[in-house]
N, C-alpha and C positions, 0 to 999 in steps of 0.2 A: 448682448445680442449675438455676438460672434460665437459664444459658447453654445447658445440655443441652436443656432444654425448648424454648428458642427455636430451637435447631438442628434438633430433631425436626420442627418446623413447616416448616423449610426443606427437610429431607430428604424429607418425605412430600408436599409440595405438588405439585400437578399444574399443567402449563402452561395458560395461557388461550388459546393459539393453537388455532384450530379445526382438527381433523384431526391425524393422526399424522405421523410422518416420511415424506416422499415417497420413493417408489421410482422406478426408471427410468420415464420417460414418453415419449409420442410427440410432444409439442409442446415448443417451446423454453422454457427456464426463464430466459433472460437477454435483456433488452431494453435499448435505450438508456435510461440513467438507473437501471438496476437497482443496488441497493446491497447488497453482500455484507458480512456482519459475523460475526466469530468470537467465541466466549466459552466459558465453562465450562458443561458440560451439566447440572450439578446432581447430586444425590446420592439414594440410595435404600437402605433396609434390606430386603434380600430376605426374603420370607416373613414380613414384620413382623406380618401378621395372626395368625400362630401364636403371637406373643408371644415375649418374651425371658426366659431363666432369671433368677431373683433374683440381684442383685449384678452383673449384666453391664452394663458401660457401653455405652449405645447407640452411642456414637461408634466403638467398636471393631468394631461390626457394620455400619457405614455405608460404602457404596462408591460409586464413580462410577456415575451412571445412564447405562448404555450405550444406552438406548432414546430418549434425548432428544438434541436437536440441539447440536452444537458449531459449526455453520456454518449461517447462514440467508441467503437471498437475498430481499431485501425490495423491494416495489413502493412507492416513495415519489414517484410521479408526481402524486398529488393529496393535498395536505396540509390541505385543508379550510378554508382561509381565510388571511388575512394573519398573519404571525408575531406572537405575543403571549406567548411563553413557554409555549405550550400543549403538552400531550402529544398526539401524533398516533397513532391506531390504524390500522395498515396492513392490507391484505388478508392472508389466511394466506400465509406465506412458503413457498418451497421450502426443505427442510431436509435436512441430512446429519448423521447421528447419530454420537455418540462410539463406538458399536459398529462403525461402518463405517470411520472414519478416526482414532479416538482424539481427543485434545485437540490443537487446532491454534491458531496465532496468526496468522502471516503469510499473506497471500493476494495474488494478482495475476491479471489477465486476460491472455490472449494476444490476437492480432489478428483471430481469426476466420477465418484462411485454412484451407480444408479441401480436400484433394486438389489443392493448388496454386492454388486460386482463392478469392478473398475471398467469405465468406458473410454477413458482417454479424452473425454470432452467435459470440462468443468462447467459449473454454473457461476454466474457473476452476481455479487451482492453490492448494493449501494446504500449509503446512509444519508438521510435528510440533513440539511445543513442550514446554518445562518451565516456561513462564511461568504456567501454571495449576497448579503444584505437581508433585511426583513422589510417587506412591503405590506401595507394594510390599506383597506378600502372600506367605505361605507356605501350604502345603497344609492342608486342613481337618483339624484335630487333634481337635476335639470333636464331630465327626459331626453338626453342625447344618446341613450343606449349604452352608456358607459358608466361604471360605478365611479365614485368620487375618491381620488387618491387622498390619503391623509398622512401628514408627517408626524402628528402627535396622536396619542391614544384618544379614542372617541367612543361614545356609547354606540353599540351596535357594530363596531368594527370587526372585520374578518380579515384573514390572510388573503392576499391577492391571489387570483388564479395563477397557477404555475409556481407558487412558492413551495407547497408541500404535496403536490399530486393529489389534491382533494377529489378529483374525479374518480380516482381509484381507491378512495377511503384512506388516503395518507394523512399524516400529521408530522409534527416536528420530531417525534420519536420513532419514525418508521424506518425499517430496513427493508429494501426491495430486493427481489430475486429475479434475475434475468436468466432464463433457461438457455444453456449454451448450445443446444441443438435447435430448438424452435424459435428462440428469441422472445418467447412469451414472458410477459411481465406480471408478477404477482407480489402481493404484500407478504413478506416472509415473517417479520416480527414487528412488534410495536411496543416501545417503552412509553406507556401512556402517561407516566408521571412527568415526561418532558414537556414543558409548556412553551417552548420556542427556540432555545439555543441550539437544539439539534444534537446530532451524533458527531463526536470528534473523529473517531476512526473505527474500523472493523478489521478483524484478522481471523483467519481460519486455522484451527488446531487439527492437523491431519491425523494425529495419533488417536485422539478421542472423538473425532468427527463432530466438532462443536465450534461455535464462533464466540468471540469476545468483542464487545462494543463499549466504547467510552461515552459517557453521558455528560455533556457540557453543562447541563442544568444542575445536576446534583454532585458531579464529580465521581460517581460510582462507575465501576467497570462491571458490566453485565455478562454473565455466562449464558449462552443460548444453545439449546440442543439442535440437532440436525433437522428437526421439524419446526423450528422457530419458537419453541417454548422457552420462556425465561426461567432458569432453574437455580440461579445463584448469583451473588454479587460480591464485589470486594470494594471496601471503602478505604482508599489510600489515606484520606485525611485523618481518619480515626485509627486504622490498623497499620498503616504503612509508616507514617511520619515518626512514631516513637522508635522504630528500629534504627533510626539515625540520630537519636537524641533530640528530636523535635517534638514540641508539644502537640498532642492530638488536636485536630481542628474539624469540628462537625460542620455540615452544610448550614448556611445561615437561613435557609428557607425562603429566600427571596425568589420570585418567579416573574416571568413575563406576563403582563396584563395589558393587552392591546386596547382595552376599553378604558384604561386609566390614563389621565392626561400626563402622568409622569413618564409614560412611554414615549420615547423619541426615536423615530426610525433612523435618525442620523447619529444617535448616541448609543453605542453598544453597551455602555455602563448601565443603561436602563433596560437591558434585555433579560436580566435574570440569570446571567452566568454565575456559577458557584465561585467562591473566592479563588483568587489566582493561586494561592499556596496549595490548594487541593484539586485544582482543575487539571484533569487528565486529558491530554490531547491525543497522542498517537499510541497505538498498541501493536505489538508484533510477537507472535508465538515463535519460540526458537529454543531447541535443545532442552525441552522439558520445562521451560520457564516462559512466563509472559513478561515481556519488556514493555515499559510504558514511559511516556514523558509527562512532566508536570510543570505547569506555569510558564510565564513569559521568560523568566530567567531559568531556562530549561534545565531541569534535573532529569536524569534517566534512572529509573528504578526497575526492579524485576521482582516477581513473586513466582514461586514454584507451582506447578500444576501436578497434583497427586495422581497416583495410578488410576484412580476412578474418575479423573477429569476435574475434580473439585480444586479449589484454591488450597494450596498446601500450608498457608499461614506462616510463610517464612520470607516476608518482604525484605529486600536489601537495596540500599542506595548503591548505584553503580558509578555515577559521575555527575558533575555539573558541567554543562557544555561551555567550552572556551571558544568564543566567536567574537567577531567585531561588534555585534549588537546583541542585546538580550531579546531574542525573538522566540516564540513558541516553536518547538519541534513538532511538526504535524505529520511526519512520516518516518518510519524506521524500517530498515531492511538489513539482512545478514547474508553474507556469502559463505562458501565452504572453506575459505582461506583464513578465516579468523577476523574479518573486518566487519564492523558495525557502521552502517551508513545512516546519516541523519539529514533531514531537509527542514529548513526553517521557513516560516511564513510570517510576514510582517504583521503588525497589529491590525485588528479588524477595523474596517471603516465602512461607511455606507452612505455614499453621496446621493442626494435626491435625484441627480441626473444620471445615475447608474454608472458613472465613469470610474469610480474607484471603490473596491471592496477590501483592499489591503494596502498598506504602505510597504511595498515589496522592493524598495530601492536597495536594501542592504541584506536581503535574505541569502544565506549561505547553504551550500551542500558540503558536508564534511564527513570524514570517516575516522573511527577509532579502532584500535586493536589492543588486545591484552598484553600487559607487560610479561615478558618471558626471559628470565624468571621475574616473579613479582618483586617490585622494589619496595622494601619495607618502609622506606622514607616517604613514600607517597600514600595518600589516604585511599585512593582508588586502585583497583586491580587493572584498570585501563591506563594506557599511556596518557601523560598529562596534557600534551598538545596534539590535537588532531591534524590530519592533512585536509586540505580543502580543494575544491574543484572550481575552475572558471565556469561560471554560469552566465552566458550571454556576452555580447560584445560591448555594451556600454561601460564607461569608465568604472573600474573596480571589479567588474565581472562578477557581480553578486546580485542576480536577478531571480533568485529562487521563488517560486510560487507555492512551495510546500509539499510537493509530491515527488516520490522517487521509487524506483524498483530496479532489479537486475534483469538483464536480457542475455540471450545467447551471444556468441561472438559473431563477427562479420568478416568475410574474406576480403581480399584486396580490391574486389570489384563492388563491394557494398552489399553482397548477398548474405543472407542469414546462414550461419553455420551451426546447426543444431547439435553437432558433435562436441562443441565447446559449451559446457553447461551455463556458466556465468562469466562473461568476459567484457560485458558492456553495461554501462550505467545510463538509465533514462531518468530525466528529471524535468519537472515542469518549471516554466519561467515566463516572465513578462518582458516585452520589448527586447526579445533575445538578439535581434540583429540590428538594433537601433544605434548605429554609430556612423554619423554622417561623414566622418573623416575616413572611413573605410568603405563608403558606399560604392565607389567604383570597383574596388577589389571584390566586394561581396556580390554585387549585382542582384537584381531582383528586389522584391519587397523587403523593407526593413522592419515594418511594424508586425512582427511575428510574436504572437502570444501562444505558446504551445509547449512542445517537448524538445529538449536537447538530448541527442544520443551520442555518448562519448565512451571510448574504450576506458575500462576501469583503471588502467595503469597511468592515465594522463592526469595525475594530480599536479597542482601548482608546484613549481613555476612552469611546468610543461603546459602546453595548450593555452597560453596567454599571448594574444587573444585566441579564442577557441576555433581556429581553423581546422583543428583535428576532429571536429564534430559535425554531425548532420542535424538539421532542424526541421520540425514538422509543426505546422500551424494547427490550432485546435479546430477552427471553424472555416478556414479557407477565405477569410475576409481580412483585407489588409489596409483598410481605410480608417483604422481606429488607433492611431499612435499614442493617444493620451490615456488610454484605459489602463488600469492596474487591478490585479486580483481577479481577473475574469477566468483564469485557468485554475483547476483544482488538483486532484490527485491523478496518479498514473500507476497502473499495475500491468504486469506482463505475465502471460501463461507460458512458463518455461520449464516443463518437465524435462528431465534428462532423457535423451534418446538411448536406446540399447539397453534399457533396464529390464531385461527379460526375466530376471529372477529377483526383482525388487520386492521386498516384503515390508509391510507396515504393521506395527503392533496394534491390536484392537483392545478395547476395554474388556476386562474379564479374562485376559490371557489369550495366547494364540496369535496368529498372523493372518492378514488378508491374503488371498491367493496372489500369485505374482501378477504385476501389471505388465501388460504387453502393449507396446506402441501400435498405432493403427496399421502400419505397414509390416509388422512382425508376425509371421505365421504362427498361430497357436499350435503347439504339438499336442493334438487331441489325445486324451487318455494318459499322457505322460505325467507322472507325479512330480511335485516340486523337487528340484535337484539338490536342495540342502535344507536341513532342519537344525535348529538350535535346541538341544536337549537340556543343557544345564550350563550354569555359569558359577564359577567359584572364584573368590577374591582372596588375595594375600598381599602383604606388604614386602617389598624388597628394598635394598639400599637406594635404588633409582626411583622408588615411588610405588604406586598402586599397580598390581598385576591382576589380570583376569584370565582364568583358564576357561576356554570355550570348548564345550563338548558338542561336537557336530555329528550329525548323521547324514549319510548319503543315500536317501531312499530310492533314488532313481538309478543308482549304480553308475553315476557320472565318473567315478574313479579318480577324483581329485586327490592330490597329495600335498598341495601347497596353498597358502593363502597370502593375499596382500591386503592389509588393513589400513584404513585411513579414517581420519576424523571428519565427521560431517556436522560438528558442533563448533561454533565460533570460539576461538581462543583455546581450544583443547587439543593436545597432541596425542597421537596414537602411534605406537611402534609395534612391529611384529616381525618374527622370523618368517622366511618364505618357504620353509618346508619342515616336515616333522616325521617322526616314525609312525607308521600306521597304528591306529588304536589309541595313541596318546592325545591329550588335549592340545589345542592350539593356545599358546600363551601370548597375550598382548599387553603392552604397557600403556597406562593412561596418565597423562600429566596435564596440569593447568586447569583442572576442574575444581569445583567446590565439592567437598564431601556431601554425598546425598544427591548430587545433580544426576539427571538423566543425560547420558552421553550417547549420541548417535554415531555408531561405528559402521562404516561401509566395508564390506568384505568382498573380495574377488577370490573364488574357489576354483582352482585350475590344476591341470597336470603339468608338472615341471617339464616332462618330455615334450609336450606341445609348445611350451614357451621357448625351449631351447632351439626349436626349429627356426625361430625368427618370424617376423611378420605377425599377422593376426593369429590369435589362438583362442579356443573356446574358454569362456569364463562364466561361471555361475555367480551372479551378483545378488547381494541382499544387503539391507540395512538393519542392524540390530540396535534397538534402543536399550542401553544398559543402565539400570539404576545402580549407581555406585554406592558403596557403604557410607553411612553417615559418620564414619570415623576416619580421621586423618591419618596418613602414614608418616607424617612428619614427627620427628622425635624432639 
């Protein structure tokens, strides 16, 4: 009875966010630094004010609240002061409700290209999920105006309203698109073979302008073009596993059947997930390859993306995660310093009372980096033991809910500093401030299920307990200390500022026009300040060298370059000046032969630099496809 009473408080509570769910609007909803978060929308007993008949269990009349948000876009530009473990209250967010898109987990941004031109305002994509439970109903038999909740499969069963956004034609394989300017919601793509498990993760490939999505039903990774058409797929179980000496494993063909009595809403093993050994959870495009995680004992793999955007057919095992518990890795992110960040989420659960969707007591957030030089005694090219972060204040500091991303830096007053491209890690978690022994020092609510914002440098043993972090609650409701797994993924829109000459390669050759930030005046009629005409490779004692033949069509007059790697684990070196007319030579180390390496260039005049202070610099990023031949002897 006590559990039911506590649940009723959860079911009937109203959100503390000011204002209801936002509808389509005329001004943009996404700005640099905007943080999108997914989670469970909450519950409601329809017509509760009319009362329930004697003997009726309130839980049997409790449904997904379709009027509340399953996705919020938060303004975290001002955190109100230096980090001290405090709870941050943000301005009212833009919201998308469960009625519009159902329950979602995975999210990603695109590059903001509209009608063929960069706009600086991206769109947001969200994938249907079973990670917040599967709820089914049958028709209203007792004429109380509510359908009948079912724990087991039954004839005529349908998914509960709010599960998959059925009012907008959604289903378990749907990927939704939220326009970054208007907030308009539309169905972007549909993997119609998915019968219930949903989408594991989505990621955007900005080079070929396409998305990748992992399918928890079949284990396939789908390639989706910019218009939402499914154009290709990769089967890790069959095509990936043999690359690491493992036997191929095809999907067993089982599926979710909510009309079959074998289906149990509280038993994920009856939901039709593909076998664990081929189950792809997270996907992340980086440096010309698609990285992905497999299984509960998480393995990280990658497969190349060819020049035409197709799968290159060169899968490789990267590492097997070393963590305290074998939990699925449900999110992957990379920074420009060579680190790969991974977020765990505990095993899927689905309580009838909606209290728990994951056992997230031991979920970790960790980071790996490449060995430099590679240690031939180890099987992986990545360091054997990762670093990990303190997530939350409860004992062990391992409260990851499975989402993470990188954010700009923050200054000493907690204000966003867009001049620092990636200096902060954001990660979702449960019960983040729940430590009664520190309650007086923490102050304010302890039942915070949401996002922890932490400087990237604060790996353990630093920041234990995490008083060097800020905390943001997902729904602004703090009377639910016992729930777990109600928060999902987090993604930040963090383009680098000042990229006035930033180029991206496009399919078929050539580059997109330079991307100009919103506050950067376009020099009308001025041609690009730098073109790459040719690249020639050769081997030297120190490794691979690339000669870059550059053209200065705008007459910028640069005579020097500074080159840096924008691909994780790869080193790039360069001289800072050269004789006019000669190629610029850069060195590339730490890559796999045939990899695409993103090289960032700053083209400038040495005389300007020698004056000190700010000096003009034409910036561009060149994706270089390295030769498939090693320089090692």
